[in-house]
C-alpha positions as CSV (number, residue, x, y, z in Angstrom):
1,M,-59.6,-4.8,31.6
2,K,-56.4,-3.2,33.1
3,H,-58.5,-1.6,35.9
4,V,-62.0,-0.7,36.9
5,L,-62.3,2.4,34.7
6,D,-60.6,1.0,31.7
7,G,-62.2,2.3,28.6
8,Y,-63.3,5.7,30.0
9,R,-61.6,8.8,28.4
10,V,-61.2,11.9,30.5
11,L,-60.3,15.4,29.2
12,D,-58.4,17.1,32.0
13,L,-58.2,20.9,32.0
14,T,-57.0,21.2,35.5
15,Q,-53.9,22.6,37.3
16,F,-52.3,22.9,40.7
17,L,-53.9,20.3,43.0
18,A,-57.8,19.9,43.6
19,G,-58.4,19.1,39.9
20,P,-55.2,16.9,39.4
21,A,-56.1,15.1,42.6
22,A,-59.4,14.1,41.1
23,T,-57.9,12.9,37.8
24,R,-55.1,11.2,39.6
25,I,-57.7,9.0,41.2
26,L,-59.4,8.3,37.9
27,V,-56.1,7.5,36.1
28,E,-55.0,5.2,38.9
29,A,-58.3,3.4,38.4
30,G,-57.5,2.9,34.7
31,A,-59.2,5.8,32.9
32,E,-57.3,7.4,30.0
33,V,-56.6,11.0,31.1
34,I,-55.6,13.6,28.5
35,K,-54.2,16.5,30.4
36,V,-54.5,19.8,28.5
37,E,-51.7,22.2,29.6
38,W,-51.2,25.8,28.6
39,P,-48.0,26.8,26.9
40,G,-46.2,27.3,30.2
41,G,-47.6,24.1,31.6
42,D,-49.4,23.4,34.8
43,P,-48.0,26.0,37.3
44,S,-47.3,23.1,39.7
45,R,-44.4,22.1,37.5
46,K,-42.5,24.9,39.3
47,F,-43.4,23.7,42.9
48,P,-40.8,22.1,45.0
49,F,-39.2,19.6,45.3
50,L,-37.2,20.5,42.1
51,G,-34.6,18.2,40.6
52,E,-31.4,19.5,39.1
53,D,-33.1,20.0,35.8
54,G,-36.1,21.7,37.2
55,R,-38.3,18.6,37.2
56,S,-41.0,19.0,40.0
57,A,-41.7,16.0,42.3
58,Y,-45.0,17.8,43.3
59,Y,-46.1,17.7,39.7
60,V,-45.0,14.1,39.1
61,Q,-46.8,12.9,42.2
62,Q,-50.2,14.3,41.1
63,N,-49.9,13.7,37.3
64,R,-48.5,10.1,36.9
65,G,-50.1,8.2,34.1
66,K,-51.7,11.3,32.3
67,R,-51.0,12.1,28.7
68,S,-50.0,15.7,28.2
69,I,-50.8,17.9,25.3
70,G,-49.7,21.6,25.3
71,V,-52.4,23.8,23.9
72,D,-52.6,27.6,23.6
73,L,-56.3,28.1,24.6
74,R,-56.1,31.8,23.6
75,S,-56.1,30.8,20.0
76,P,-59.3,29.8,18.2
77,E,-57.6,26.7,16.8
78,G,-56.6,25.6,20.4
79,V,-60.1,25.9,21.5
80,A,-61.5,24.1,18.5
81,L,-59.0,21.3,19.1
82,V,-60.3,20.8,22.7
83,K,-63.8,20.9,21.4
84,E,-62.9,18.0,19.0
85,L,-61.4,16.1,21.8
86,A,-64.4,16.6,24.0
87,R,-66.6,15.0,21.3
88,G,-64.9,11.6,22.1
89,C,-64.6,11.9,25.9
90,D,-66.7,10.6,28.7
91,V,-65.6,13.3,31.2
92,L,-64.4,16.8,31.0
93,I,-63.0,18.2,34.2
94,E,-61.7,21.8,34.8
95,N,-60.8,24.0,37.8
96,F,-60.5,27.5,36.4
97,A,-62.3,30.4,38.1
98,P,-66.0,30.4,37.4
99,G,-66.8,32.0,34.0
100,V,-63.3,31.3,32.4
101,M,-64.4,28.2,30.6
102,A,-67.5,30.0,29.1
103,R,-65.4,33.0,28.0
104,L,-63.1,30.5,26.2
105,G,-66.1,29.0,24.4
106,L,-65.7,25.8,26.4
107,G,-68.6,26.1,29.0
108,Y,-71.0,23.4,29.6
109,D,-73.7,24.7,27.2
110,A,-71.2,24.6,24.4
111,I,-69.7,21.3,25.4
112,K,-73.0,19.4,25.8
113,T,-74.0,20.6,22.3
114,I,-70.9,18.7,21.0
115,N,-71.4,15.7,23.3
116,P,-74.7,15.4,25.1
117,E,-73.5,12.3,27.0
118,I,-70.4,14.0,28.5
119,V,-70.1,14.5,32.3
120,M,-68.5,17.9,32.8
121,C,-67.1,18.6,36.3
122,S,-66.1,22.1,37.4
123,I,-64.0,22.5,40.6
124,S,-63.7,25.9,42.2
125,A,-63.0,27.5,45.6
126,F,-66.5,28.7,46.3
127,G,-68.8,27.0,43.7
128,Q,-70.4,28.3,40.5
129,S,-73.1,30.3,42.3
130,G,-73.4,32.5,45.4
131,P,-72.0,35.8,46.6
132,L,-68.4,34.5,46.8
133,A,-68.3,32.5,43.5
134,H,-66.4,35.2,41.6
135,L,-63.5,35.3,44.1
136,P,-60.3,33.4,43.6
137,G,-59.1,31.0,46.3
138,F,-57.0,28.1,47.3
139,D,-57.2,25.3,49.8
140,N,-56.7,27.5,53.0
141,I,-59.0,30.3,51.7
142,G,-61.9,27.8,51.5
143,Q,-60.8,26.4,54.9
144,A,-61.0,29.8,56.5
145,Y,-64.4,30.5,55.2
146,S,-65.7,27.0,56.3
147,G,-65.0,27.6,60.0
148,I,-62.4,24.8,60.1
149,T,-59.4,27.1,60.6
150,S,-61.1,28.6,63.7
151,M,-61.0,25.1,65.2
152,I,-57.3,24.6,64.8
153,G,-54.7,25.8,67.4
154,D,-54.5,26.6,71.2
155,P,-57.3,28.5,72.9
156,G,-56.6,32.2,73.3
157,K,-53.9,32.1,70.6
158,P,-54.0,32.7,66.8
159,P,-55.6,30.0,64.8
160,A,-53.4,27.6,62.9
161,F,-53.7,25.5,59.7
162,P,-52.5,22.0,58.8
163,M,-49.3,21.5,56.8
164,A,-51.1,19.3,54.4
165,A,-53.6,19.9,51.4
166,I,-56.6,18.4,53.1
167,G,-59.1,20.6,51.3
168,D,-57.6,20.4,47.8
169,V,-57.1,16.6,48.0
170,S,-60.5,15.9,49.5
171,T,-62.2,18.2,47.1
172,G,-60.6,16.0,44.3
173,V,-62.0,13.0,46.0
174,H,-65.4,14.4,46.2
175,A,-65.2,15.3,42.5
176,A,-64.0,11.8,41.6
177,C,-66.9,10.4,43.6
178,A,-69.4,12.6,41.9
179,I,-68.0,11.7,38.4
180,G,-68.3,8.0,39.3
181,F,-72.0,8.5,40.3
182,A,-72.7,10.6,37.1
183,L,-71.1,7.9,35.0
184,L,-73.3,5.2,36.6
185,Y,-76.3,7.4,36.0
186,R,-75.3,7.8,32.3
187,E,-75.0,4.0,32.0
188,R,-78.6,3.7,33.0
189,T,-80.1,6.7,31.2
190,G,-77.7,7.7,28.5
191,K,-77.7,11.3,29.9
192,G,-74.7,13.4,30.7
193,Q,-74.7,16.1,33.3
194,Y,-72.8,19.0,34.9
195,L,-71.1,18.8,38.3
196,D,-70.4,21.8,40.6
197,I,-67.8,20.9,43.2
198,S,-66.2,23.4,45.6
199,L,-63.5,23.6,48.2
200,L,-65.8,25.4,50.6
201,D,-68.6,22.8,50.3
202,S,-66.0,20.0,50.8
203,Y,-64.4,21.6,53.9
204,F,-67.8,22.4,55.6
205,H,-68.7,18.7,55.1
206,Y,-66.1,17.9,57.6
207,H,-67.9,19.3,60.6
208,E,-69.1,16.2,62.5
209,V,-69.8,17.9,65.9
210,N,-69.4,21.6,65.6
211,V,-72.4,22.7,63.4
212,Q,-75.1,20.5,64.9
213,A,-73.9,21.2,68.4
214,W,-74.0,24.9,67.9
215,S,-77.4,24.8,66.1
216,C,-79.2,22.4,68.4
217,S,-77.9,24.3,71.5
218,K,-79.3,27.6,70.0
219,G,-75.8,29.0,70.4
220,E,-75.1,27.9,73.9
221,I,-72.3,25.7,72.6
222,Q,-69.7,27.8,70.8
223,P,-67.2,25.4,69.1
224,T,-63.7,26.8,69.2
225,R,-60.0,25.6,69.1
226,S,-59.0,23.7,72.1
227,G,-55.5,22.9,71.5
228,S,-54.3,19.3,72.1
229,H,-57.6,18.0,73.5
230,H,-61.2,17.9,72.1
231,Y,-63.5,20.5,73.6
232,A,-66.5,18.1,73.6
233,V,-65.1,14.7,74.0
234,A,-63.0,13.4,76.9
235,P,-60.5,12.0,77.3
236,G,-59.5,12.6,73.7
237,G,-56.3,14.1,72.5
238,I,-52.5,14.4,72.7
239,F,-50.9,13.4,76.0
240,K,-47.4,13.9,77.1
241,S,-45.8,10.5,77.5
242,K,-42.5,9.1,78.8
243,D,-40.5,9.8,75.6
244,S,-42.7,12.1,73.5
245,Y,-46.5,12.4,72.9
246,L,-49.3,10.0,72.3
247,F,-52.8,10.3,70.9
248,L,-55.4,8.6,73.0
249,L,-59.2,8.3,72.4
250,P,-60.7,6.1,75.1
251,I,-64.2,7.5,74.9
252,L,-67.6,6.1,75.8
253,H,-67.5,2.4,76.6
254,L,-63.7,2.4,76.5
255,W,-63.4,4.7,79.5
256,P,-63.9,2.0,82.2
257,K,-61.2,-0.2,80.5
258,L,-58.7,2.7,80.6
259,C,-59.5,3.1,84.2
260,E,-58.6,-0.5,84.9
261,I,-55.3,-0.1,82.9
262,L,-54.4,3.1,84.9
263,G,-54.9,1.0,88.1
264,R,-57.7,3.4,89.1
265,P,-60.9,1.4,88.4
266,E,-62.8,3.7,90.9
267,L,-62.6,6.6,88.4
268,A,-65.2,5.0,86.2
269,E,-67.8,5.6,88.9
270,D,-66.3,8.9,90.2
271,P,-69.0,11.6,89.7
272,R,-66.3,13.9,88.2
273,Y,-65.6,11.4,85.4
274,V,-68.7,9.2,85.2
275,D,-69.8,10.4,81.8
276,N,-68.5,12.3,78.9
277,A,-70.0,15.7,80.0
278,S,-68.5,15.3,83.5
279,R,-65.1,14.3,82.0
280,T,-65.1,17.3,79.7
281,R,-65.8,19.7,82.6
282,N,-62.9,18.2,84.6
283,Q,-60.6,17.7,81.6
284,K,-57.5,19.3,83.3
285,E,-57.5,16.9,86.2
286,L,-58.2,14.0,84.0
287,I,-55.3,14.8,81.7
288,A,-53.0,15.0,84.6
289,I,-54.0,11.5,85.8
290,I,-53.5,9.9,82.4
291,E,-50.1,11.7,81.8
292,E,-48.9,10.6,85.2
293,W,-49.5,7.0,84.2
294,L,-48.0,7.3,80.8
295,Q,-44.8,9.0,82.1
296,A,-44.4,6.2,84.7
297,Q,-44.1,3.5,82.0
298,D,-40.8,2.2,80.9
299,S,-41.2,3.7,77.4
300,D,-43.7,4.9,74.9
301,E,-43.6,1.5,73.2
302,A,-44.4,-0.1,76.5
303,A,-47.4,2.2,77.1
304,I,-48.7,1.7,73.6
305,R,-48.4,-2.1,74.0
306,I,-50.4,-2.1,77.2
307,L,-53.1,0.1,75.8
308,E,-53.4,-1.8,72.5
309,E,-53.7,-5.0,74.5
310,G,-56.5,-3.5,76.3
311,H,-58.1,-2.4,73.0
312,V,-57.8,1.3,73.8
313,P,-57.2,3.4,70.7
314,V,-53.8,4.9,70.9
315,A,-51.2,6.1,68.4
316,P,-47.7,7.6,68.4
317,I,-47.4,11.1,66.8
318,L,-45.2,10.0,63.9
319,T,-43.1,12.5,61.8
320,V,-43.4,12.4,58.1
321,E,-40.1,10.5,58.0
322,Q,-41.3,7.9,60.5
323,A,-44.5,7.4,58.7
324,C,-42.7,6.8,55.5
325,R,-40.6,4.1,57.2
326,H,-43.5,2.5,59.1
327,P,-43.9,-1.3,58.0
328,H,-47.7,-1.1,57.9
329,L,-47.7,1.9,55.6
330,I,-45.1,0.3,53.4
331,E,-46.8,-3.1,53.2
332,R,-50.1,-1.7,52.2
333,E,-48.4,0.7,49.8
334,T,-50.0,3.6,51.7
335,V,-46.6,5.1,51.0
336,R,-45.2,3.9,47.7
337,T,-41.9,4.1,45.9
338,I,-42.6,5.5,42.4
339,Y,-40.3,6.2,39.5
340,D,-39.7,9.2,37.3
341,R,-37.5,9.4,34.3
342,S,-35.8,12.5,35.6
343,L,-36.0,12.2,39.4
344,G,-35.5,8.5,39.6
345,S,-37.2,6.5,42.5
346,F,-38.8,8.3,45.5
347,Q,-41.6,7.8,48.0
348,A,-45.1,9.3,47.4
349,P,-48.6,8.6,48.8
350,G,-50.2,5.6,47.3
351,N,-53.8,5.2,46.0
352,P,-56.2,4.8,49.0
353,L,-58.9,2.9,46.9
354,R,-58.6,-0.9,46.8
355,F,-60.5,-3.1,44.4
356,S,-60.6,-6.9,44.9
357,E,-60.8,-7.5,41.1
358,F,-57.8,-5.2,40.5
359,P,-55.4,-5.8,43.5
360,A,-52.3,-4.6,41.6
361,H,-51.5,-0.9,40.9
362,L,-50.7,0.4,37.5
363,D,-47.2,1.3,36.6
364,L,-47.6,5.0,35.7
365,E,-45.3,7.8,34.8
366,A,-45.7,11.6,34.7
367,P,-45.6,13.3,31.3
368,Y,-43.5,16.1,30.1
369,L,-45.3,19.1,28.8
370,G,-46.8,18.3,25.4
371,E,-45.1,14.8,25.3
372,H,-48.2,13.2,23.9
373,N,-49.3,15.9,21.3
374,A,-48.7,13.7,18.3
375,E,-50.0,10.5,20.0
376,V,-53.3,12.0,21.2
377,L,-54.0,14.1,18.2
378,G,-53.1,11.3,15.9
379,D,-55.0,8.6,17.7
380,C,-58.1,10.6,18.9
381,L,-58.5,13.0,16.0
382,G,-56.7,11.4,13.1
383,Y,-54.3,14.4,12.7
384,S,-51.4,13.8,10.3
385,G,-47.9,14.4,11.3
386,A,-47.7,17.4,8.9
387,H,-50.9,18.9,10.5
388,I,-49.4,18.5,14.0
389,A,-46.0,19.9,12.9
390,D,-47.8,23.0,11.4
391,L,-49.8,23.5,14.7
392,V,-46.4,23.4,16.6
393,K,-44.8,25.8,14.2
394,R,-47.7,28.3,14.5
395,G,-47.7,28.1,18.4
396,V,-51.0,26.4,18.8
397,L,-49.2,23.3,20.3
398,H,-46.4,23.4,22.7
399,N,-44.0,20.9,24.3
400,E,-40.8,20.7,26.3
401,P,-37.8,18.5,25.5
402,I,-37.6,15.0,27.0
403,P,-34.3,13.9,28.5
404,A,-32.3,11.6,26.3
405,Q,-31.3,9.4,29.1
406,A,-33.7,8.3,31.9
407,A,-32.7,8.1,35.5
408,A,-31.8,4.8,37.0
409,R,-34.5,2.9,38.9
410,A,-33.7,2.2,42.6
């Protein structure tokens, strides 16, 4: 086996990010992923960064290792072709708006008739049911409905949102997790099933304090954005340091240790700071004490070293560039250097899943649109070269040219 999912075949009708994030995890784990793209290709092929020839690093990052076929799903022959492929697949995953697959004739009722053992996963903004199900949506739309956006930003100022696709990627992770569970169930029972995964469900899942605190307090606690410090945990947040800012989280049993480091052991028994509730009420004064100590140190590095030696959780606020250059992230391949035939070598997020039986990562490349038309349809369906050529001629299959000369590897 080349990896843990070697031998599983996935039919991927996804685009943009949440769906491709799920199938990226599957292909990194060894599954064969056949990416079905419309004639214009996955719209993320137009997302920056774009190389001189228009090649998208965004697309490359999310679709390495997948085999691409370009199919016009508006044609009956294109739909029939996808159905034929579904017959021999373990998983079908899509992230169109609810109802689109059924209108194409590719809904779960149709697919399970062809292949009762298939696991079909639908990813959407709001799910396949409920009053919002019919609405379109992207990552931050689900985030806004989930109550998460209301928690980001400074008090009394407009809410903010993170410059990272937390919802899309985590929804992809939830989908991959559900697919893995469903495949395990199928191994035991022989039964396939349908999975309904939504951005909103995934986002709401992240509330660790807010929902239960509001509900159990009968509304007395109203969770809201609190800027650089947590509203319910103290000390916990971003503190101004000598050179920049540091994140500290010396909560619960770590508080007395921090008091020792600050040279103020008496604070541990001070009624204003003796427990978390007291520290939260007196947070402004507490922040001032901690920042005074941080700014009195020789440097941020010196402060971090002292705090780490005392086992107090602390971290610098790294920029993207600093994170990409950090030796820990590089050694663990949290950030990896990958290669593309057009863009050459560049850094991208690595695979966060680690398997002791498969310690090495797979060497994967992103496909060009329709690059594997002949390979997939020949290998999986036994189509002849003449049949494939005829489908291309009649516009059922599509592809884009592949550069004659590949970029040099760094």
